[in-house]
N, C-alpha and C positions, 0 to 999 in steps of 0.2 A: 433340524441336521446336528448330528451329535461328534465333536472336536476332540481327540483324543490324543495323546501326547506318549503317554508309557504304553512296554506290552503288558504288562499288569492292569491296566485302565480298557486297555483294548479288546483286551481278552474277556474282560467285567463283558464289557459292552457287545459285543459277536455271543455271548450267551443266551441270552433275549432274543436271539437269531435263529428257529429250527432248520434255513436254509438261506443260506446267503452267498451271494455271486461276488467276487470280489475285480478289482479294474485296480494293477498295478502304473502306479507314472513313478514319472519323475516332475510333475509340477509344472506348471508356464503351457497352460490347458490349455487347446482349442478344437475345435469342429470336432476332429477325428477324435482325440479324448474322449469329445461327447458322446461321441457315436458308438462309442464302448461304452460310455454307460448304460446309453440307450438298449443296447443289446444285450448289457447283461439283465436290463431291468421284466426282456422274456423270459428270462430263465429262471426267475429267483423272486422269491418277493421283497426284498431287502438285498441292499446294493449296500458295499462297501470300496472304497477310496480310497489307497494309499498316496502318499503326496511326501515321496523319500528321495531327495539326491546323494545314488550310490555312488560311495566314490571307490568303492571296490574294483568299478568296470569298469573308470577310466586308468587309461595308459599315463605315462611321464609325458608332457607336452600339449596332451589336451588340453580340454576347454571344463575339467568340475570348477574351477577361478571363480569363471564366467559365465555357466551353464546361467542360466538362468530364475530367478527364483519370484515370484510374484505370488507371492502366499494368501497376502487378502481378494486381490482379482481370485487365484482358482478356489477360494472357498466358495466367493457369491453365484462360482460359474457353479460349483456341485452344489449349492443349495438352489436353482436352478433347476439345474438338471433334478433334481428329486433326489437326491444320493441322501440317504442315511446315516453310512456311516463312515469318516477322515480318519485316519491314521497317518500323523504327521509325527514321528517320530524325530531326535538330535541321532544326529553319527553317534554316542556318550554312547545313545538309547540302545540301538542296532548292533555296534561292535562297541562292545566295555574295552576298556584299558587290560591291557595283560592279556585279555579272553585269550586261547589256540585260537591260529587260523582252520578253516575249516573251507575244504574242497570238492565238488560236487564238478564232474569235467564226464563228456561222452564224448570225445580224443577222434568217435569217423564225423563227428559232426564239426564240435566247434573248430576243428585245423583247418578250414577252408573261410574264402573270403569275406569275413568281418573279421575270425580268428585269426585268420592270418597277417591278417595289413595291423589286428590295436590286440596284441598276444595277450594274454589273460582275461579281455572284456570277458566270454563269455562265462570262466568259472568266476567272477564279480557276480554276475547276471544268472548263475543258478545259483549260486551263496546269498541273493536276498529274497529272491523268489523264493526257493526252496526257507527259509525262515520267516514270510510274508505269511510262504501258508500255513507252517505250525502255529504262527501268532492267529492269525483268523477262523482259519478252520474252515475255509472256503466251502459250497458243494461244487462250483462253476468262475473260471478265471477266464476272463478278456484277452486276446490279444490283439494287436494288431494285424493283418497280411505285408503293411511295406515296413515292419520288421519282421521280414518271412522268414530268413536264418534263427531269429531271436524263439518264433512264433515253433518252430518243427524241435531245433532240441528243448523247450520247455516241455512240449507234450512227451516226447520222448522221455524225458527226465522221470516224470509223470508214473507214463508205462513202464518202465526201467525200477520205478521206488517202492510201485503200489499204492501214488496216494493217491484216493479215494477223492481227486479234484477232475472234474470235466471242461476240457481244456477249447474253449469254443472264439475259432478266428471272425477277425471281424475283416472288413474287406478295406480297403485303403481309398480313404477320403484324398476329395480331391480340386484345388481351388480351382473355377470355373475355364481359368488357361491350363491347367492338367498338372500344375504343380503340385507333389503330395505334398500334404499340408505334416510341416513337422516341427517344434519349440526350435529349431537351431536359425527356420528363415528367416527370423527376425535381427539376426546379424546379420543378412544383406543388405545392401544397399541398393537401392533402383533398381543402377544398373544392370549388379549382380544378378537380380532376380532373375531380371528377362535373361544371362545368359544362362542362367540357373534348370531355366526353361527348358531347354538340349535337352536334359535328359530325360525326361519321359517324355518329348516328341522323339529323343533317342525311338526309346521304347516300341511308341505304337507305330512308328517305322516298321523296325522291326515285323513287329507285330502281321501288319500289312503286306511285310510282305511273305513272311509265313501262308497267310488265306489267299497271295497270289499261286502260288503253289512251291513259295523255295526254300528249302529243309534244312542246307547245309549251314550251320551256326558257324563256319570258318566266315559263312559269307554275311550272313544275318550280325557277326561279331562284329566283326571289317565295316558295317552300316551303322550301327553305334555307333564303335569308336569317331569315324567319319565324323559325325553329325558333332561329336562332344569336341573336335578339335577347332572343328567351324571358330568356334565357342571361348577355346582360347582354356578351357576348365585342363584340370589336372583329375589323370582316371587314375581310379586304385586298380577297380578291377575291371572287365564287361565278359560275362561271362555266359552261356549257356550250360545248366547244369538238370539232373536229374530231381522231381522239387519233393521226391521223398528222402532220397539219400545225397544231394547237392554232391554224386558225381560228375564231369562234364560229360556233355553230351556231344556228339559228333549232327548225328545227325536228327530233326526231329522225324516222330516216329510215334509221339503221344506225349501228354502230356509236360510240356519242357518249361525251367522259370530261366526265363531272360535276367538278368540282378547289374545290376550298375553301382557304382560307391564313387564319387569326382569329385573335387573339389574347385567350388569355383570363389578361387582369391584366397581367403585363410577356410572360410566354412565348407563341412566334409557334408555331405550329402548322401545318403542311397536310397532306393526305386528299386520295385521290379515287376514283372506281369507276366503272367501261364500262359501261355501261348501251347498249340496245338491239341487241346485237347478234345477236340470233334475226328482229328487226326487216327488213333485210334480206333476209337470208338466207330470208326465208320463211315463218317457224317461225311 
């Protein structure tokens, strides 16, 4: 496995691979990330992982300073997973001093849900992903569905800018008790982790209601809110939206994204689930 720190080194290394799949990460790798690597391997003979805690996607008061950076452990995980190339640049390498700011934005998709509660977040995401795509020139890039809005925005950005990168979605990986895997889970105390299970439990309960024929989303949202509030979680949003446009949906008549962002103590977690896929299909 090759580990490179500079853009020039990375470009030289990538030139050796006729077809490359990229898994962009901020490190603190867990089983969810490694499932992305496994999926990437199915789409290209060589896999690159970027490990970069991108400062431009963190807002004031967010957890940039304390975001975990266990690089030696991450490199061991990558080697064990059969990763071919790791790109681990410094902030100065990616954002040289006095370089003009570059903004890529898709306002129809970035102004809601996460974008509404974390202003500027997706501009930072698009900025760094755009840079990574130009540096590594992957044929394929894999993104997890847990960050559904991010996945949708990056796919739209690639289409709008005609980049020759295939975006591959990867299913959310959950702990045995249902908690979606996240690098931020390690912030949780044992008691907080038990309370955090309310997020996945709320989603599964709403999914069960849809299967029972409840399709009014105000009822589904109320159910999810009640589960979260019972565990004293602070809710940023509970939403039912169209999975292609992220616009609110009043009645589930086909595939509908149920999405939650909530805080357990000081830890902000997100999760989502797609429901109603069989309704519009006549199933």
